[in-house]
C-alpha positions in Angstrom: -101.9 98.7 11.9 -105.6 99.4 11.6 -107.6 96.7 9.9 -109.4 97.8 6.7 -111.0 94.5 5.9 -114.6 93.9 6.7 -115.1 91.0 9.1 -118.8 90.9 9.7 -121.9 92.3 8.2 -121.6 95.8 6.7 -121.8 94.8 3.1 -124.8 92.5 3.4 -126.9 91.8 0.3 -130.0 91.2 2.3 -132.9 93.5 1.4 -133.2 96.5 3.7 -133.9 100.2 3.7 -137.3 100.1 1.9 -138.1 103.8 1.8 -135.8 104.8 4.7 -132.5 105.2 2.8 -132.7 109.0 2.9 -133.3 108.9 6.7 -130.3 106.6 7.2 -128.1 108.7 5.0 -129.0 111.8 7.1 -128.3 109.9 10.4 -124.9 108.9 9.1 -124.2 112.6 8.2 -125.4 113.6 11.7 -122.9 111.2 13.2 -120.0 112.5 11.2 -120.7 116.1 12.2 -121.8 115.4 15.8 -119.2 113.0 17.1 -116.3 115.5 17.0 -118.4 117.7 19.4 -118.5 114.8 21.8 -114.8 114.2 21.7 -112.4 115.3 24.4 -109.2 115.9 22.5 -107.0 116.3 25.6 -108.1 112.9 26.9 -108.5 111.3 23.5 -111.8 109.8 24.7 -115.4 110.5 24.1 -117.6 112.1 26.7 -120.4 110.3 28.5 -123.1 112.5 27.1 -123.8 115.7 25.4 -126.7 117.3 27.3 -128.8 120.4 26.7 -128.7 122.7 29.8 -131.3 125.1 31.0 -130.1 127.8 28.7 -130.3 125.5 25.7 -126.6 125.1 25.3 -125.1 121.7 24.6 -122.6 120.7 27.2 -120.2 117.7 27.4 -120.5 115.6 30.6 -118.0 113.1 31.8 -115.8 110.6 30.0 -116.7 107.1 29.0 -114.2 104.4 27.9 -117.1 102.1 27.1 -118.8 104.6 24.9 -115.5 105.4 23.3 -115.0 101.7 22.3 -118.4 101.4 20.8 -118.0 104.7 18.9 -114.7 103.6 17.5 -116.4 100.5 16.1 -118.8 102.7 14.2 -116.1 105.1 13.0 -114.0 102.2 11.8 -117.0 100.9 9.9 -117.3 104.4 8.3 -113.7 104.3 7.2 -114.0 100.9 5.7 -117.0 102.1 3.7 -114.7 104.7 2.1 -115.4 107.8 4.3 -112.6 109.3 6.5 -113.4 109.2 10.2 -113.9 112.7 11.6 -111.8 111.6 14.6 -108.4 109.8 14.2 -108.9 106.3 15.4 -105.3 105.3 16.2 -104.6 107.7 19.0 -107.9 106.8 20.7 -107.0 103.2 20.5 -103.7 104.1 22.2 -105.5 105.9 25.0 -107.8 102.9 25.6 -105.1 100.3 25.7 -102.2 102.2 27.3 -103.4 101.0 30.7 -106.5 99.2 31.8 -107.0 100.7 35.2 -110.3 102.0 34.0 -111.8 98.5 33.6 -114.4 97.8 36.2 -116.5 95.2 34.4 -115.8 92.0 32.5 -118.1 93.2 29.8 -115.8 96.1 29.0 -113.0 93.6 28.4 -115.3 91.9 26.0 -116.0 95.1 24.1 -112.3 95.9 24.1 -111.5 92.5 22.5 -114.3 93.0 20.0 -112.8 96.4 19.1 -109.2 95.2 18.8 -110.2 92.1 16.8 -112.0 94.2 14.2 -110.1 97.4 14.1 -106.5 96.4 15.0 -105.9 92.7 15.5 -102.2 93.3 16.2 -103.0 94.8 19.5 -104.5 91.6 20.9 -101.1 90.1 21.8 -100.4 93.1 24.0 -103.9 93.0 25.5 -103.3 89.4 26.5 -100.3 90.4 28.6 -102.6 92.6 30.7 -105.8 90.6 30.8 -106.8 87.1 31.8 -110.2 86.6 30.2 -110.8 83.3 32.0 -110.1 84.8 35.4 -112.3 87.9 34.6 -115.4 85.6 34.7 -114.8 85.3 38.4 -113.1 88.6 39.2 -115.9 91.0 38.1 -119.3 91.3 39.6 -121.1 91.5 36.3 -119.6 88.2 35.2 -120.3 86.5 38.6 -123.9 87.6 38.3 -124.0 86.2 34.8 -125.3 89.5 33.4 -126.7 88.9 30.0 -125.4 92.0 28.1 -121.9 91.6 29.6 -121.7 87.9 28.7 -122.8 88.8 25.2 -120.1 91.3 24.9 -117.5 88.8 26.0 -118.8 86.2 23.6 -118.8 88.7 20.8 -115.2 89.6 21.5 -114.1 86.0 21.5 -116.1 85.3 18.4 -114.6 88.2 16.4 -111.1 87.1 17.6 -111.8 83.6 16.2 -113.1 85.2 12.9 -109.9 87.3 12.7 -107.7 84.3 13.1 -106.4 85.4 16.5 -105.2 82.4 18.5 -103.2 83.9 21.4 -106.0 83.8 24.0 -105.4 81.0 26.5 -108.0 78.2 26.1 -109.8 80.5 23.6 -112.3 78.0 22.1 -113.1 76.4 25.4 -113.6 79.8 27.0 -116.0 80.9 24.2 -118.0 77.7 24.6 -118.2 78.3 28.4 -119.5 81.8 27.9 -122.0 80.6 25.4 -123.3 78.0 27.8 -123.7 80.7 30.5 -125.4 83.1 28.2 -128.0 80.6 26.9 -129.1 79.7 30.4 -130.5 83.3 30.6 -132.8 82.7 27.7 -136.5 81.9 28.4 -138.6 79.4 26.5 -140.2 82.2 24.4 -136.8 83.4 23.1 -136.5 86.4 25.5 -133.4 86.9 27.7 -133.6 87.9 31.3 -131.2 90.5 32.6 -129.1 88.1 34.6 -129.0 84.6 35.9 -132.0 83.6 38.0 -131.1 82.6 41.6 -132.5 82.7 45.0 -131.7 86.4 45.6 -134.2 89.2 45.3 -132.3 90.6 42.4 -132.1 87.2 40.7 -135.8 86.6 41.1 -136.8 89.8 39.3 -133.9 90.8 37.1 -133.4 87.2 36.1 -136.9 87.5 34.6 -137.0 91.1 33.2 -134.5 91.8 30.5 -133.9 95.1 28.8 -133.8 95.7 25.1 -130.0 95.6 25.3 -130.3 92.2 26.9 -132.0 91.0 23.7 -130.0 92.7 20.9 -126.5 92.1 22.2 -127.1 88.4 22.6 -128.7 88.3 19.1 -125.5 89.8 17.7 -123.2 87.7 19.9 -125.0 84.4 19.0 -124.9 85.2 15.3 -121.2 85.9 15.5 -120.5 82.8 17.6 -122.6 80.7 15.3 -120.6 82.0 12.3 -117.2 81.7 14.0 -117.8 78.1 15.3 -120.3 76.8 12.9 -122.9 76.3 15.7 -126.5 76.0 14.4 -127.9 76.0 17.9 -126.5 79.5 18.5 -128.0 80.8 15.3 -131.4 79.2 16.2 -131.3 80.9 19.6 -130.5 84.2 18.0 -133.4 83.7 15.6 -135.9 82.9 18.4 -135.0 86.1 20.3 -135.1 88.2 17.1 -138.5 86.8 16.2 -139.8 87.5 19.7 -138.8 91.2 19.8 -140.1 91.7 16.2 -143.4 90.1 17.3 -143.6 92.6 20.2 -142.5 95.6 18.3 -144.9 98.6 18.9 -147.4 100.0 16.4 -145.1 102.9 15.6 -142.0 100.7 15.4 -141.1 101.1 19.0 -138.5 98.7 20.4 -139.7 98.5 23.9 -137.6 98.8 27.1 -138.2 95.7 29.2 -139.3 92.2 28.4 -140.5 89.2 30.5 -138.4 86.1 29.9 -141.0 83.9 31.5 -144.1 84.8 29.5 -142.4 86.3 26.5 -144.2 89.7 26.7 -143.3 93.3 27.2 -143.0 94.1 30.9 -142.2 97.8 30.7 -142.6 99.7 27.4 -141.0 103.1 28.2 -138.5 104.7 27.8 -138.0 104.2 24.1 -134.5 105.1 23.1 -133.5 106.4 19.7 -130.3 104.2 19.6 -132.5 101.1 19.7 -134.4 102.4 16.7 -131.5 103.5 14.5 -128.6 101.6 15.8 -128.8 98.6 18.1 -131.8 96.8 16.5 -130.5 97.2 13.0 -127.0 96.1 14.0 -128.2 92.9 15.6 -130.8 92.0 13.0 -128.4 92.7 10.1 -125.9 90.3 11.7 -128.6 87.6 11.9 -129.7 88.3 8.4 -126.1 87.6 7.3 -125.8 84.2 8.9 -129.3 82.9 8.7 -130.4 84.2 5.3 -133.4 86.0 6.9 -135.0 89.3 6.1 -135.9 91.8 8.9 -136.2 94.8 6.7 -139.8 95.6 7.5 -139.1 95.7 11.2 -135.9 97.7 10.8 -137.6 100.2 8.5 -140.6 100.5 10.9 -138.2 101.2 13.7 -136.3 103.8 11.8 -139.5 105.7 11.0 -140.0 106.2 14.7 -137.1 108.7 14.5 -138.9 110.7 11.8 -142.0 111.9 13.7 -143.8 108.5 13.9 -143.7 108.4 17.7 -145.8 109.2 20.7 -144.9 113.0 20.4 -145.1 113.3 16.6 -141.6 114.9 16.8 -138.6 114.6 14.6 -135.9 113.2 16.9 -133.1 114.5 14.7 -131.3 117.8 15.5 -129.2 117.9 12.3 -127.8 121.4 13.0 -126.5 120.2 16.4 -125.2 116.9 15.0 -127.3 114.6 17.2 -130.4 112.5 17.6 -132.2 113.2 20.8 -131.8 110.2 23.2 -135.4 109.1 23.5 -138.9 109.5 24.9 -139.9 108.7 28.5 -142.8 109.0 30.8 -143.5 108.7 34.6 -140.6 106.4 35.7 -142.0 105.7 39.2 -145.4 104.5 37.9 -143.8 102.6 35.0 -141.3 100.7 37.3 -144.0 100.0 40.0 -146.3 98.5 37.4 -143.6 96.3 36.1 -142.5 95.0 39.5 -146.1 94.3 40.4 -146.7 92.3 37.2 -143.5 90.3 37.7 -144.3 89.5 41.3 -148.0 88.6 40.6 -147.3 86.9 37.3 -149.9 89.1 35.6 -149.8 91.3 32.5 -148.8 94.9 33.4 -151.4 97.7 32.9 -149.9 100.9 31.5 -151.2 104.3 30.6 -148.7 106.6 28.8 -148.6 109.8 30.9 -147.0 113.0 29.7 -144.3 111.6 27.4 -141.2 113.8 27.3 -137.9 114.0 25.5 -134.5 113.1 26.8 -132.6 116.2 25.7 -129.2 114.6 25.3 -127.3 112.4 23.0 -124.5 109.9 23.9 -121.6 109.2 21.5 -122.2 105.4 21.4 -125.7 106.0 20.0 -124.2 107.6 16.9 -121.4 105.0 16.9 -123.9 102.1 16.7 -125.8 103.9 13.9 -122.6 104.0 11.9 -121.8 100.3 12.8 -125.3 99.3 11.6 -125.4 101.3 8.4 -122.1 102.7 7.1 -121.5 101.1 3.8 -124.8 99.4 3.6 -126.5 102.1 1.5 -123.8 101.6 -1.2 -124.4 97.9 -1.2 -128.1 97.6 -0.9 -128.6 96.7 -4.5 -126.3 93.7 -4.1 -128.3 90.5 -4.0 -125.7 88.1 -2.7 -124.0 87.6 0.7 -120.4 87.0 1.4 -118.9 83.5 1.5 -118.6 83.4 5.3 -122.2 84.5 5.7 -123.5 82.1 3.1 -121.8 79.2 4.7 -123.2 80.0 8.1 -126.7 80.2 6.6 -126.2 76.8 5.1 -125.1 75.4 8.5 -128.3 76.8 10.1 -130.6 75.7 7.3 -129.2 72.1 7.4 -129.8 71.9 11.1 -133.6 72.7 10.8 -134.4 70.9 7.6 
């Protein structure tokens, strides 16, 4: 049975959407109209991307179980807010959980647990017959490398399972604590997370220092949920430090930049800038932290949203409402950008950039619209509420008492 109770942060009473409510409302409508065009009804899964070809036609490419899971989280949030999902959620859940041969990463198991815990907790018992979450930390390469985003997904899944009252996962609390300990070692002294654990390898030296935007927002969300589920003020403090770091580094037009240096706490590679970071991932993470810490990130969220509406390097509206999509992002010379970043990380100096010929990514991926729904569906209707839920308020009290 699908769960129709809110478990996390969609009905927040924290102040947000100062002047961007109409923009958010349109993005929600775009998601409702666009996601069915990204759905493969035969496979009951969403495509990897919807790309504009040389003739201007939008064409589905590939299939993605990961993007399907993320999209379902958004569609479920839409249904809980009172609007019917344009794609039936139950059959897609069946397609995802029928067999797990598609799983190649421990992080995907984390997202799957996150999805089941929120959307259909009754499926978790069956999932446990197919998955050993403790063993997955050693079986899959992403977990062995201690990849930040994937650890965050696992921690999020375990935390939402705890919040849902699920207790069928072997050594559940100890496993959550172990993943939390692994994740926090990837965080630098300025609050920024590297991409993976630092070690003696070439990859560890550089990717352990440079973290993507995803390597910041997924830990913020995961730490907020872990702090809420387990009453851990340190986790909430760490989420706050990362959030304050990326807000400090936000670009003049609201850009959430691409790569960050965990050692010096600065931006190491600004472009590409992705629309999903602006309208989905940053709001999702910052809303979650607002809920548990009683903070207000509305100015940064609104500034990021306005980037979608022409306030960007190309002065272009990233929305294509008739097509039911938001163009993926803006990029520039990748070779030069990556070379400058690698040189700065090697030398320990600030990178020097010149934005050259910015261009549009003429595609949209389903999870991008899914995260927009997860961040905002139901929030417009509740933005006049000036109180938080009991769970969120108690988590905020835990955090405040730890720093007072």
